[in-house]
C-alpha positions in Angstrom: -122.4 24.1 -15.7 -125.7 23.5 -17.1 -128.6 21.2 -16.6 -129.2 18.1 -18.9 -132.5 16.8 -18.7 -132.9 12.9 -20.8 -130.5 10.2 -21.1 -126.9 10.4 -21.6 -126.1 7.7 -24.5 -123.4 7.3 -26.7 -123.6 6.7 -30.3 -122.5 3.6 -30.1 -121.8 0.7 -27.8 -118.2 0.3 -26.6 -116.8 3.3 -28.1 -116.4 6.4 -26.0 -114.9 7.8 -22.4 -115.9 9.9 -20.1 -113.0 11.6 -19.1 -109.4 10.9 -19.8 -106.6 9.9 -17.7 -105.1 13.9 -17.9 -108.7 15.3 -18.2 -110.9 13.8 -15.2 -114.4 14.2 -13.7 -114.1 15.2 -10.0 -117.1 13.5 -8.5 -119.9 11.6 -9.5 -123.4 12.2 -7.7 -125.6 8.6 -8.0 -129.0 8.3 -6.4 -128.7 4.5 -6.8 -125.4 2.7 -7.7 -123.0 2.1 -10.6 -122.3 -1.2 -12.3 -119.3 -1.9 -14.6 -119.6 -4.5 -17.2 -117.9 -6.2 -19.4 -119.0 -8.0 -22.5 -121.9 -9.2 -21.6 -122.7 -9.1 -17.6 -122.2 -6.8 -14.5 -118.7 -7.7 -12.6 -118.9 -4.8 -10.6 -121.4 -3.1 -8.4 -121.1 -0.4 -5.8 -124.5 0.4 -4.3 -125.7 3.2 -2.7 -124.5 1.6 0.7 -120.8 2.1 -0.8 -120.7 -1.5 -1.3 -118.6 -3.1 -4.1 -119.6 -6.8 -5.3 -117.7 -9.0 -8.0 -119.8 -11.7 -9.2 -119.7 -14.8 -11.1 -123.0 -16.4 -12.5 -123.8 -19.7 -14.2 -126.1 -22.4 -14.8 -126.3 -26.3 -13.8 -128.2 -29.0 -14.4 -129.6 -31.9 -12.6 -129.1 -34.9 -14.9 -131.1 -38.2 -14.8 -127.6 -40.2 -13.9 -127.3 -37.7 -10.8 -130.5 -38.1 -9.0 -130.0 -39.8 -5.7 -131.5 -39.6 -2.5 -131.6 -36.4 -2.0 -131.4 -34.8 -5.4 -128.3 -33.0 -5.8 -125.9 -31.1 -8.5 -122.1 -30.1 -7.8 -121.7 -26.6 -8.6 -117.7 -25.3 -9.2 -116.7 -22.3 -9.6 -113.0 -22.2 -12.3 -110.6 -19.3 -11.6 -112.3 -18.2 -7.5 -109.3 -17.5 -5.9 -109.4 -16.6 -2.7 -112.1 -17.3 0.2 -114.0 -14.4 0.5 -117.0 -15.0 -2.1 -120.5 -16.5 -0.9 -122.9 -18.8 -3.0 -126.5 -17.9 -3.7 -128.7 -20.4 -5.4 -131.9 -20.1 -6.7 -134.3 -22.4 -8.9 -136.2 -22.4 -12.0 -139.9 -21.6 -11.2 -142.3 -24.8 -11.8 -144.1 -26.9 -14.7 -147.5 -28.6 -15.0 -147.7 -32.4 -15.8 -150.4 -35.2 -16.0 -150.1 -38.4 -14.1 -150.7 -41.2 -16.6 -153.7 -43.0 -14.8 -157.1 -43.0 -16.5 -158.0 -40.5 -14.1 -155.4 -38.4 -15.7 -154.8 -35.8 -12.3 -153.1 -32.7 -13.3 -150.1 -31.3 -10.8 -148.0 -28.1 -10.2 -144.4 -28.9 -9.7 -142.0 -26.9 -8.1 -138.3 -27.5 -7.9 -136.7 -25.7 -4.7 -133.0 -25.5 -4.5 -131.2 -24.8 -1.5 -127.3 -25.3 -0.4 -125.0 -23.9 2.2 -124.0 -20.8 2.0 -120.0 -21.4 1.0 -117.3 -19.8 1.5 -115.7 -20.8 -1.5 -112.0 -20.5 -2.7 -108.7 -21.7 -3.5 -109.3 -24.6 -0.8 -112.6 -25.1 -1.6 -114.5 -23.8 -5.2 -117.3 -26.0 -5.1 -120.4 -27.3 -3.1 -123.6 -29.5 -3.9 -126.8 -27.7 -4.1 -130.0 -29.8 -3.0 -133.4 -29.3 -4.5 -136.9 -30.5 -2.9 -139.7 -31.2 -4.6 -143.2 -29.5 -4.2 -146.6 -30.7 -5.9 -149.9 -29.1 -5.8 -152.7 -31.1 -7.3 -153.7 -28.4 -9.9 -157.6 -28.4 -9.8 -157.7 -27.2 -6.4 -154.5 -26.1 -5.4 -154.1 -28.5 -2.4 -150.8 -29.5 -1.4 -150.1 -33.1 -2.8 -146.9 -33.8 -1.2 -142.7 -32.6 -0.5 -140.0 -35.2 -1.5 -136.4 -35.0 -1.6 -135.9 -37.2 -4.6 -137.4 -36.4 -8.4 -137.6 -40.5 -8.7 -139.7 -41.1 -5.7 -142.3 -38.2 -6.6 -142.6 -39.7 -10.2 -143.7 -42.7 -8.6 -145.8 -41.4 -6.1 -147.6 -39.2 -8.4 -147.3 -41.5 -11.0 -145.9 -39.2 -13.8 -142.8 -39.5 -16.0 -139.3 -40.4 -14.2 -137.7 -37.9 -16.8 -136.8 -35.0 -15.2 -138.3 -31.7 -17.0 -135.6 -28.7 -17.7 -137.7 -26.0 -15.7 -137.4 -28.6 -12.6 -133.0 -29.8 -13.4 -131.9 -26.2 -13.9 -130.2 -24.3 -10.8 -128.9 -21.1 -11.1 -125.9 -20.2 -8.8 -124.3 -16.8 -7.8 -121.2 -16.0 -6.2 -120.8 -12.2 -5.1 -118.7 -10.6 -2.1 -120.5 -10.8 0.9 -122.3 -7.8 2.6 
């Protein structure tokens, strides 16, 4: 038994094992948790409370064709086969836009994605996320309004009705409940 005072890093990625089927480590003492990866992302995570969860992540985009009242986007989880998952949704920040009037007012726009927390599985493996748009006057940070429809906001602020990618993008994650 000895002390190791630096990171323990393999010489090349995805090449070496820690132990074998016949020569195993007894206990693994960790402070924060353990993450197991597939080729590109964390698929299982054991945190300090001993909770394991499996994650499915992706990105969905609100398209002009999907703009309704309220604006929404459908999200599906292909291959999710049981009913023990929750879905979480987050937006993608804000953008600065300028109106088309001679005054050329500028607004900071934010998209707030929100959705129910459905339990998804074989019988209900999709749901719809809604978005609320918030606008603030760039010169004094005064709230200019809140809308559930992008086209209505664009009309009220006299800005382009083309949905900017940062306002249209929604990130979703499916995890086992805590």
